[in-house]
KOLKOL-963909 format. One record per residue (C-alpha): residue in three letters; x, y, z; residue number from 1. Coordinates in Angstrom, 3 decimals, padded with zeros to 6 digits. Example, Ala and Ser with C-alpha at 12.3 -4.5 7.8 and 13.67 -1.06 7.14 Angstrom:
% residues 2
NODE,res,xx,yy,zz,n
NODE,Ala,012.300,-004.500,007.800,1;
NODE,Ser,013.670,-001.060,007.140,2;
% end
This chain:
% residues 326
NODE,res,xx,yy,zz,n
NODE,Met,068.303,057.466,187.111,1;
NODE,Gln,066.664,056.728,183.996,2;
NODE,Glu,068.904,057.150,180.858,3;
NODE,Thr,069.068,060.220,178.795,4;
NODE,Arg,070.408,060.273,175.354,5;
NODE,Leu,073.993,061.437,176.862,6;
NODE,Asp,076.522,058.962,177.778,7;
NODE,Thr,079.086,059.823,180.611,8;
NODE,Ala,082.002,057.733,179.098,9;
NODE,Arg,081.523,059.904,175.701,10;
NODE,Ile,081.447,063.062,177.731,11;
NODE,Arg,084.768,062.195,179.400,12;
NODE,Ala,086.147,061.431,175.957,13;
NODE,Ala,085.000,064.616,174.736,14;
NODE,Arg,087.544,066.350,176.835,15;
NODE,Arg,090.263,065.030,174.540,16;
NODE,Val,088.718,066.499,171.378,17;
NODE,Ile,087.807,069.952,172.650,18;
NODE,Asp,090.434,072.458,172.428,19;
NODE,Pro,091.745,073.044,175.973,20;
NODE,Met,091.245,076.739,175.846,21;
NODE,Phe,087.523,075.917,176.329,22;
NODE,Leu,088.108,073.597,179.110,23;
NODE,Asp,088.678,073.955,182.899,24;
NODE,Thr,087.016,077.345,183.038,25;
NODE,Pro,087.162,079.334,186.207,26;
NODE,Leu,084.993,078.177,189.008,27;
NODE,Tyr,085.160,080.469,192.136,28;
NODE,Arg,083.266,081.717,195.090,29;
NODE,Cys,081.969,085.254,194.452,30;
NODE,Glu,081.599,086.634,198.229,31;
NODE,Ala,080.896,090.085,196.899,32;
NODE,Leu,077.369,088.920,195.449,33;
NODE,Glu,076.432,087.138,198.656,34;
NODE,Pro,075.138,089.999,200.949,35;
NODE,Asp,072.456,090.790,198.388,36;
NODE,Leu,071.600,087.384,197.323,37;
NODE,Gly,071.518,085.710,200.804,38;
NODE,Cys,073.445,082.663,199.943,39;
NODE,Ala,076.974,081.345,199.126,40;
NODE,Val,077.430,081.846,195.373,41;
NODE,Ser,080.056,080.458,192.976,42;
NODE,Ile,080.618,081.415,189.382,43;
NODE,Lys,081.265,078.942,186.701,44;
NODE,Leu,082.763,081.393,184.021,45;
NODE,Glu,082.366,080.302,180.376,46;
NODE,Thr,083.073,083.670,178.853,47;
NODE,Ala,087.061,083.854,178.747,48;
NODE,Asn,087.465,082.338,175.408,49;
NODE,Pro,087.594,083.245,171.694,50;
NODE,Val,083.821,083.003,171.038,51;
NODE,Arg,082.771,084.323,174.651,52;
NODE,Ser,080.540,081.566,175.394,53;
NODE,Phe,080.205,077.807,176.250,54;
NODE,Lys,079.100,076.799,172.805,55;
NODE,Ala,082.493,075.919,171.396,56;
NODE,Arg,082.661,072.860,173.677,57;
NODE,Gly,079.959,071.352,171.398,58;
NODE,Thr,081.032,072.679,168.104,59;
NODE,Glu,084.530,071.287,168.674,60;
NODE,Leu,083.010,067.703,168.887,61;
NODE,Val,080.934,068.397,165.925,62;
NODE,Ala,083.714,069.882,163.662,63;
NODE,Ser,086.132,067.342,164.712,64;
NODE,Arg,083.829,064.453,163.853,65;
NODE,Leu,083.120,066.089,160.370,66;
NODE,Ala,086.631,066.590,159.618,67;
NODE,Glu,087.546,063.118,160.544,68;
NODE,Arg,084.740,061.937,157.904,69;
NODE,Gly,085.985,064.202,155.188,70;
NODE,Ser,083.045,066.593,155.166,71;
NODE,Arg,083.679,069.926,153.870,72;
NODE,Ala,080.599,071.888,154.555,73;
NODE,Val,078.084,072.563,157.540,74;
NODE,Val,075.236,074.797,158.181,75;
NODE,Cys,073.418,075.843,161.319,76;
NODE,Ala,070.819,078.154,162.642,77;
NODE,Ser,071.995,080.538,165.503,78;
NODE,Ala,070.939,083.514,167.496,79;
NODE,Gly,074.572,084.235,167.604,80;
NODE,Asn,076.512,082.212,169.958,81;
NODE,Leu,076.473,078.940,168.185,82;
NODE,Gly,077.258,080.493,164.867,83;
NODE,Gln,080.291,082.039,166.372,84;
NODE,Ala,081.407,078.710,168.090,85;
NODE,Leu,080.836,076.668,164.712,86;
NODE,Ala,082.612,079.325,162.689,87;
NODE,Trp,085.572,079.067,164.902,88;
NODE,Ser,085.739,075.389,165.264,89;
NODE,Gly,085.031,074.906,161.430,90;
NODE,Arg,087.677,077.476,160.414,91;
NODE,Gly,090.343,075.324,162.152,92;
NODE,Arg,089.334,072.146,160.426,93;
NODE,Gly,088.891,073.532,156.848,94;
NODE,Leu,085.067,073.333,156.907,95;
NODE,Asp,082.935,075.658,154.825,96;
NODE,Val,080.370,076.954,157.521,97;
NODE,Thr,077.071,078.726,156.661,98;
NODE,Val,075.314,080.337,159.541,99;
NODE,Val,071.668,081.341,159.258,100;
NODE,Ala,070.449,084.053,161.557,101;
NODE,Ser,067.476,086.538,162.104,102;
NODE,Arg,068.280,089.871,160.672,103;
NODE,Phe,067.203,091.193,164.133,104;
NODE,Ala,069.889,089.245,166.034,105;
NODE,Thr,072.428,091.116,167.951,106;
NODE,Val,074.582,092.934,165.564,107;
NODE,Ala,077.886,092.296,167.426,108;
NODE,Lys,077.237,088.589,167.140,109;
NODE,Leu,076.473,088.802,163.480,110;
NODE,Glu,079.678,090.777,162.824,111;
NODE,Arg,081.848,088.343,164.752,112;
NODE,Ile,080.357,085.405,162.702,113;
NODE,Arg,081.326,087.137,159.554,114;
NODE,Ala,084.878,087.955,160.972,115;
NODE,Leu,085.433,084.256,161.790,116;
NODE,Gly,084.939,083.438,158.074,117;
NODE,Ala,081.554,081.841,157.878,118;
NODE,Arg,078.918,082.711,155.357,119;
NODE,Leu,076.097,084.467,156.942,120;
NODE,Glu,072.535,084.366,155.532,121;
NODE,Leu,069.885,086.615,157.317,122;
NODE,Val,066.310,085.954,157.295,123;
NODE,Asp,063.209,087.970,158.201,124;
NODE,Gly,061.473,086.607,161.476,125;
NODE,Asp,062.790,084.997,164.500,126;
NODE,His,065.151,082.114,165.363,127;
NODE,Glu,062.482,079.548,164.384,128;
NODE,Arg,062.474,080.972,160.803,129;
NODE,Ala,066.361,080.606,160.778,130;
NODE,Arg,066.192,077.050,161.733,131;
NODE,Glu,063.627,076.195,158.829,132;
NODE,Arg,065.987,078.094,156.330,133;
NODE,Ala,069.206,076.172,157.611,134;
NODE,Ala,067.384,072.887,157.361,135;
NODE,Ala,066.297,073.836,153.737,136;
NODE,Ile,069.998,074.754,152.828,137;
NODE,Ala,071.100,071.229,154.379,138;
NODE,Arg,068.621,069.347,152.205,139;
NODE,Arg,069.548,071.430,148.959,140;
NODE,Asp,073.228,071.012,149.341,141;
NODE,Gly,073.512,067.819,150.984,142;
NODE,Ile,075.489,068.977,153.809,143;
NODE,Arg,075.460,068.365,157.628,144;
NODE,Leu,072.907,070.449,159.509,145;
NODE,Val,073.922,071.282,163.158,146;
NODE,Glu,070.773,071.489,165.324,147;
NODE,Asp,071.781,072.915,168.693,148;
NODE,Ser,070.351,070.874,171.615,149;
NODE,Leu,069.119,068.110,169.310,150;
NODE,Asp,072.549,067.017,168.084,151;
NODE,Ile,074.140,065.022,170.870,152;
NODE,Glu,077.556,066.681,170.560,153;
NODE,Thr,076.149,069.911,171.477,154;
NODE,Cys,074.756,068.505,174.666,155;
NODE,Glu,077.776,066.345,175.515,156;
NODE,Gly,080.164,069.137,174.814,157;
NODE,Ala,078.138,071.371,177.278,158;
NODE,Ala,078.339,068.491,179.555,159;
NODE,Thr,081.845,068.664,180.079,160;
NODE,Ile,080.994,071.839,182.298,161;
NODE,Gly,079.330,069.351,184.458,162;
NODE,Leu,082.419,067.138,184.862,163;
NODE,Glu,084.372,070.243,185.975,164;
NODE,Leu,081.840,071.157,188.735,165;
NODE,Val,081.564,067.705,190.310,166;
NODE,Asp,085.273,067.172,190.035,167;
NODE,Ser,085.952,070.371,191.779,168;
NODE,Ala,086.986,070.253,195.405,169;
NODE,Ala,084.026,072.380,196.515,170;
NODE,Ser,080.602,070.799,196.978,171;
NODE,Phe,077.548,072.529,195.924,172;
NODE,Asp,073.722,072.337,196.868,173;
NODE,Thr,072.214,073.889,193.644,174;
NODE,Val,073.277,074.561,190.043,175;
NODE,Leu,071.300,077.260,188.241,176;
NODE,Ile,071.345,076.812,184.573,177;
NODE,Ala,070.214,079.060,181.662,178;
NODE,Leu,067.489,077.179,179.713,179;
NODE,Gly,066.768,077.708,176.027,180;
NODE,Gly,067.077,074.875,173.504,181;
NODE,Gly,068.416,072.768,176.312,182;
NODE,Ala,071.901,071.653,175.460,183;
NODE,Leu,073.468,073.220,178.507,184;
NODE,Ala,070.714,072.280,180.823,185;
NODE,Thr,070.491,068.654,179.638,186;
NODE,Gly,074.355,068.341,179.463,187;
NODE,Val,075.161,069.703,182.932,188;
NODE,Gly,072.132,068.210,184.476,189;
NODE,His,072.859,064.839,183.107,190;
NODE,Val,076.368,064.720,184.846,191;
NODE,Val,075.251,066.251,187.973,192;
NODE,Lys,072.365,063.877,188.386,193;
NODE,Ala,074.714,060.894,187.700,194;
NODE,Met,077.690,061.999,189.683,195;
NODE,Ala,076.320,064.344,192.310,196;
NODE,Pro,072.784,063.384,192.697,197;
NODE,Arg,071.950,065.304,195.923,198;
NODE,Ala,072.696,068.562,194.184,199;
NODE,Glu,069.475,070.334,192.811,200;
NODE,Val,069.446,071.213,189.218,201;
NODE,Ile,067.369,074.151,188.376,202;
NODE,Cys,066.784,075.536,184.930,203;
NODE,Val,065.986,079.351,184.545,204;
NODE,Gln,064.178,080.921,181.606,205;
NODE,Pro,062.718,084.368,180.908,206;
NODE,Leu,059.036,084.827,181.267,207;
NODE,Gly,058.857,086.334,177.870,208;
NODE,Ala,060.199,083.196,176.317,209;
NODE,Pro,058.702,080.269,178.459,210;
NODE,Ala,058.316,077.403,175.974,211;
NODE,Met,060.668,074.931,177.422,212;
NODE,Thr,059.864,075.668,180.933,213;
NODE,Arg,056.110,075.300,180.424,214;
NODE,Ser,056.846,072.099,178.389,215;
NODE,Trp,058.958,070.738,181.469,216;
NODE,His,056.187,071.464,183.821,217;
NODE,Arg,053.376,069.864,181.700,218;
NODE,Gly,055.681,066.867,180.619,219;
NODE,Arg,054.937,067.519,176.855,220;
NODE,Val,055.779,070.005,174.150,221;
NODE,Val,054.340,073.444,174.595,222;
NODE,Thr,055.094,076.059,171.700,223;
NODE,Thr,054.477,079.757,171.899,224;
NODE,Asp,053.494,082.124,169.108,225;
NODE,Ser,056.135,084.718,169.928,226;
NODE,Ala,059.076,085.370,172.278,227;
NODE,Asp,059.642,088.634,173.928,228;
NODE,Thr,062.939,089.012,175.903,229;
NODE,Ile,066.291,090.734,175.920,230;
NODE,Ala,067.836,087.273,176.442,231;
NODE,Asp,067.999,086.449,172.684,232;
NODE,Gly,070.181,083.462,173.405,233;
NODE,Val,067.151,081.517,174.932,234;
NODE,Ala,064.413,082.924,172.926,235;
NODE,Gly,063.189,079.742,171.294,236;
NODE,Arg,059.460,078.911,170.783,237;
NODE,Cys,059.406,075.259,169.813,238;
NODE,Pro,060.939,072.829,172.054,239;
NODE,Ile,062.543,069.582,170.478,240;
NODE,Pro,060.646,066.669,171.834,241;
NODE,Ala,064.065,064.510,172.408,242;
NODE,Val,065.613,067.378,174.234,243;
NODE,Leu,062.515,067.794,176.603,244;
NODE,Asp,062.409,063.965,177.356,245;
NODE,Asp,066.104,064.436,178.486,246;
NODE,Leu,065.387,067.515,180.530,247;
NODE,Leu,062.609,065.751,182.460,248;
NODE,Leu,064.963,063.294,183.589,249;
NODE,Val,067.732,065.667,184.963,250;
NODE,Ala,065.947,068.854,186.038,251;
NODE,Asp,064.527,069.188,189.440,252;
NODE,Asp,062.677,072.494,188.634,253;
NODE,Ala,062.399,074.982,185.745,254;
NODE,Val,061.406,078.664,186.678,255;
NODE,Leu,060.810,081.801,184.929,256;
NODE,Val,062.245,085.271,185.744,257;
NODE,Glu,061.055,088.728,184.926,258;
NODE,Glu,063.037,090.944,182.469,259;
NODE,Ala,063.784,093.541,185.264,260;
NODE,Ser,065.369,090.743,187.405,261;
NODE,Ile,067.673,089.872,184.397,262;
NODE,Ile,068.857,093.310,184.018,263;
NODE,Ala,069.238,093.523,187.788,264;
NODE,Gly,071.524,090.326,187.377,265;
NODE,Met,073.546,091.817,184.720,266;
NODE,Arg,074.108,094.940,186.669,267;
NODE,Met,075.050,092.899,189.928,268;
NODE,Leu,077.477,090.818,187.971,269;
NODE,Leu,079.194,094.038,186.494,270;
NODE,Asp,079.224,095.885,189.829,271;
NODE,His,080.208,093.078,192.102,272;
NODE,Ala,082.029,090.669,189.986,273;
NODE,Gly,083.307,092.846,187.342,274;
NODE,Leu,081.822,090.768,184.486,275;
NODE,Val,079.996,091.982,181.401,276;
NODE,Val,077.549,089.498,180.404,277;
NODE,Glu,074.810,089.002,177.921,278;
NODE,Pro,071.217,088.543,179.528,279;
NODE,Ser,070.970,084.781,179.223,280;
NODE,Ala,074.175,084.654,181.444,281;
NODE,Ala,072.389,086.602,184.149,282;
NODE,Leu,069.512,084.342,184.458,283;
NODE,Gly,070.836,082.458,187.313,284;
NODE,Val,071.318,085.637,189.299,285;
NODE,Ala,067.926,086.766,188.399,286;
NODE,Ala,066.418,083.553,189.880,287;
NODE,Leu,068.379,084.300,193.031,288;
NODE,Leu,067.126,087.772,193.429,289;
NODE,Glu,063.461,086.523,192.757,290;
NODE,Asp,063.429,083.830,195.401,291;
NODE,Arg,065.976,084.625,197.988,292;
NODE,Asp,064.069,082.414,200.646,293;
NODE,Arg,064.432,079.291,198.655,294;
NODE,Phe,068.283,079.573,198.413,295;
NODE,Ala,068.927,081.005,201.839,296;
NODE,Gly,071.841,079.014,203.515,297;
NODE,Arg,072.716,077.163,200.320,298;
NODE,His,075.857,076.892,198.286,299;
NODE,Val,074.704,077.827,194.703,300;
NODE,Val,076.647,077.681,191.391,301;
NODE,Thr,075.482,079.747,188.426,302;
NODE,Ile,076.907,079.101,185.105,303;
NODE,Val,077.734,082.586,183.305,304;
NODE,Cys,077.262,081.184,179.803,305;
NODE,Gly,078.046,084.076,177.487,306;
NODE,Ser,079.277,087.569,176.992,307;
NODE,Asn,078.157,088.580,173.632,308;
NODE,Val,076.176,091.589,174.157,309;
NODE,Asp,075.243,094.653,172.064,310;
NODE,Val,077.293,097.485,173.605,311;
NODE,Asp,074.763,100.233,173.338,312;
NODE,Ala,071.877,098.040,174.530,313;
NODE,Tyr,074.022,097.001,177.556,314;
NODE,His,074.667,100.650,178.556,315;
NODE,Arg,071.076,101.267,178.538,316;
NODE,Trp,070.313,098.340,180.607,317;
NODE,Thr,073.030,098.600,183.262,318;
NODE,Arg,072.578,102.346,183.626,319;
NODE,Ala,069.051,102.671,183.888,320;
NODE,Gly,067.547,103.572,187.366,321;
NODE,Pro,067.838,101.774,190.553,322;
NODE,Leu,067.953,098.070,191.192,323;
NODE,Pro,064.604,096.356,192.183,324;
NODE,Gly,064.381,096.554,195.957,325;
NODE,Ser,066.916,099.151,196.363,326;
% end
């Protein structure tokens, strides 16, 4: 395999830095999902932690290294999950954390960022506007800007999930990974391709936010003017070139799924697995629903990557009408 920016030895070393509460998350066969999906399905559950997502695996590395260097402040842009994770990791290491987010971000995520002690600045517009503002703050104040997916710590922290997958006793044929900025996909993909190369790495993105998927298929950065999806955690418009380069080396495919399939996936995870998840975490199940024939007879792992969801919106989505095909 050609080399990505990631390093397997550093990824293994990261496990000694990340708080153990974020490591060795549940991985289990979910037989209740299988009759409807037509394949063996295992869930890698990344929601049973204080920030309800995988993001703290990366922010633990960032915050630890900043504290070692005597840094006292850090800023990031976030749709919600990275901000919570950085606030949690920074609080424990005495860092002054600023999070910039769109004022249209999920309210529950914004409230949790504040509750964790970070300073929250809201901007008009979408996540790309928040990224611009966070970069401006970093330049003005001379502090570290954490850029999700570009900063290698965010990718190598996420990659520890891949170590846990390949080190597990059960073999798998395919891993389905939510694709947004790319930290999760490049991190897990790097480890899987290095250590279990026969397994297929498939990235999944909403049809309403297709920038990284289009970029992967064309082999160059493709931006979009807007993003329109309930999966706010993966709703970027401007892929990062270095991240795309890594993704091109580790992903076997990148697919787009409909909003109705994302909602159906959320409902299936609630009804058959007892899991309340945010839309981004249901992308893998959505991909299975949309292409059952492709995955028939395989053992598929889907990473349930977050459960920070607006309660009112969640109720609307999970109670609205019959599932597609029922």
